[in-house]
C-alpha positions in Angstrom: 155.7 108.9 67.2 156.3 112.5 66.2 154.7 114.3 63.2 155.5 117.8 62.0 152.7 119.5 60.0 153.9 122.6 58.2 151.3 125.0 57.0 152.7 127.2 54.2 149.6 129.3 53.6 149.7 133.0 54.6 146.1 132.4 55.8 145.9 130.6 59.1 142.3 129.5 58.5 142.2 129.3 54.8 141.7 126.4 52.4 145.1 124.8 52.9 144.7 124.8 56.6 141.3 123.2 56.5 142.6 120.4 54.3 145.6 119.9 56.6 143.3 119.9 59.7 141.2 117.1 58.2 144.2 115.1 57.3 145.6 115.4 60.8 142.2 114.5 62.3 142.4 111.2 60.5 145.9 110.7 61.7 145.0 111.5 65.3 142.2 109.0 65.2 144.4 106.3 63.8 147.4 107.0 66.1 146.1 108.0 69.5 149.7 108.4 70.9 150.9 110.5 68.0 152.7 113.7 69.0 151.7 116.3 66.3 153.3 119.6 66.0 151.5 122.0 63.6 153.5 125.0 62.5 152.1 128.0 60.9 155.0 129.4 58.8 153.5 132.8 58.3 154.0 133.5 62.1 157.7 132.4 62.1 160.7 134.6 61.4 162.4 132.5 58.7 165.1 134.3 56.8 166.1 133.3 53.3 169.0 131.0 52.8 172.2 133.0 52.0 174.0 130.1 50.4 176.9 130.7 52.9 177.5 127.0 52.9 178.5 127.0 56.7 175.9 124.2 57.2 177.9 122.0 54.8 181.4 122.9 55.7 182.0 124.5 59.2 179.0 123.1 61.2 177.6 120.2 59.2 173.8 120.0 59.6 173.5 123.3 61.5 172.5 126.6 59.9 174.4 129.8 60.9 171.3 132.0 60.6 169.7 132.6 63.9 166.0 132.7 63.5 162.9 130.6 64.1 164.2 127.9 61.9 166.5 126.8 64.8 163.3 125.7 66.6 161.9 124.1 63.5 165.1 122.2 62.9 164.6 120.3 66.1 161.0 119.4 65.3 161.9 118.3 61.8 164.8 116.1 63.1 162.6 114.4 65.6 159.6 113.8 63.3 158.9 110.4 61.8 156.6 112.1 59.3 156.4 115.6 57.8 153.2 116.9 56.2 153.4 120.0 54.0 150.4 122.0 53.2 150.5 124.7 50.6 148.5 126.8 48.3 149.8 126.6 44.7 151.0 130.1 43.7 152.3 130.8 40.2 153.0 127.1 39.6 155.0 126.6 42.8 154.7 126.5 46.6 154.0 129.5 48.7 156.9 131.8 49.6 156.5 130.8 53.2 157.0 127.1 52.4 159.8 127.8 49.9 161.8 129.6 52.5 161.3 126.7 54.9 162.3 124.1 52.2 165.4 126.1 51.2 166.6 126.2 54.8 166.2 122.5 55.3 169.1 122.2 52.9 171.2 122.6 56.0 170.4 118.9 56.7 171.9 117.7 53.3 175.2 116.6 54.7 177.1 113.4 54.2 176.0 110.6 56.6 173.1 112.8 57.7 170.0 111.0 58.8 167.7 114.0 58.9 165.6 112.9 55.9 166.1 109.2 55.2 163.3 107.0 56.3 160.8 109.9 57.1 157.4 109.7 55.7 156.1 112.8 53.8 152.8 114.0 52.6 151.9 116.9 50.4 148.5 118.7 50.5 147.7 121.4 47.9 145.0 123.9 47.2 144.9 125.9 44.0 142.5 128.5 42.5 142.6 127.5 38.9 140.8 124.3 37.9 142.6 121.5 36.0 144.2 121.1 33.5 146.3 123.8 35.4 149.8 122.4 35.6 150.6 124.1 39.0 149.7 121.1 41.1 151.5 118.7 38.8 154.7 120.8 38.9 154.5 121.0 42.8 153.9 117.3 43.1 156.8 116.5 40.8 159.1 118.9 42.8 158.2 117.1 46.0 158.7 113.7 44.3 162.2 114.8 43.3 163.0 116.2 46.8 161.8 112.9 48.4 163.8 110.8 45.9 166.9 112.8 46.6 166.6 112.9 50.4 165.3 109.4 51.0 162.0 110.5 52.4 159.0 108.3 51.5 156.3 110.4 49.8 153.2 108.5 50.8 150.4 111.0 50.0 149.9 113.8 47.5 146.4 115.3 47.5 145.2 118.6 46.0 141.9 120.3 45.3 140.7 123.3 43.4 139.5 125.7 46.2 138.5 129.1 45.2 135.8 131.6 45.9 133.4 129.7 43.8 134.0 126.5 45.8 136.1 126.9 49.0 137.4 123.8 50.7 134.8 124.2 53.5 132.0 123.5 50.9 133.8 120.5 49.3 132.5 117.7 51.6 133.9 115.0 49.2 137.4 116.4 49.4 137.3 116.9 53.2 136.2 113.3 53.6 138.8 111.9 51.1 141.7 113.8 52.9 140.4 112.7 56.3 140.3 109.0 55.1 143.9 109.4 53.8 144.9 110.4 57.3 143.2 107.4 58.8 145.4 105.2 56.8 148.6 106.6 58.2 150.4 104.3 60.8 153.1 106.2 62.7 
């Protein structure tokens, strides 16, 4: 089975990446034949959606913007599961992940099967400790996205990871997210 892991952090080896790597490590151990594509959005040329609506009218399910999303559309369409990893910035997802999410709107077409039945997971890191509402708002947004698209949101996990306690020093969180990955059956 195929899995698409989308890293929305501008830091390739930051807290969100470390959390994602541990989750994927668990998945790989539980699913030896899994085909996992990890995409670092910061390295991709993803233009913003222009709301031209071509993807809903002229070429349903296909975006008119020719950039790196064309490659990612194929990976997304083939994936049985999509894992989103993002830092929480200003009570929302990173700009990189937001651009990606906006562009998947191209798949929101009648009789489209791009979303329905896919598993989804959300991994978050944030710099302000709880009761910071940012992680709650991001999780609620993903819950709504998954309800609307028919995706099954199976995991939501977040940690406070800042200079005082980076993810690399949070053995409990790294173990927990790894164990979540071990439970995934693709």
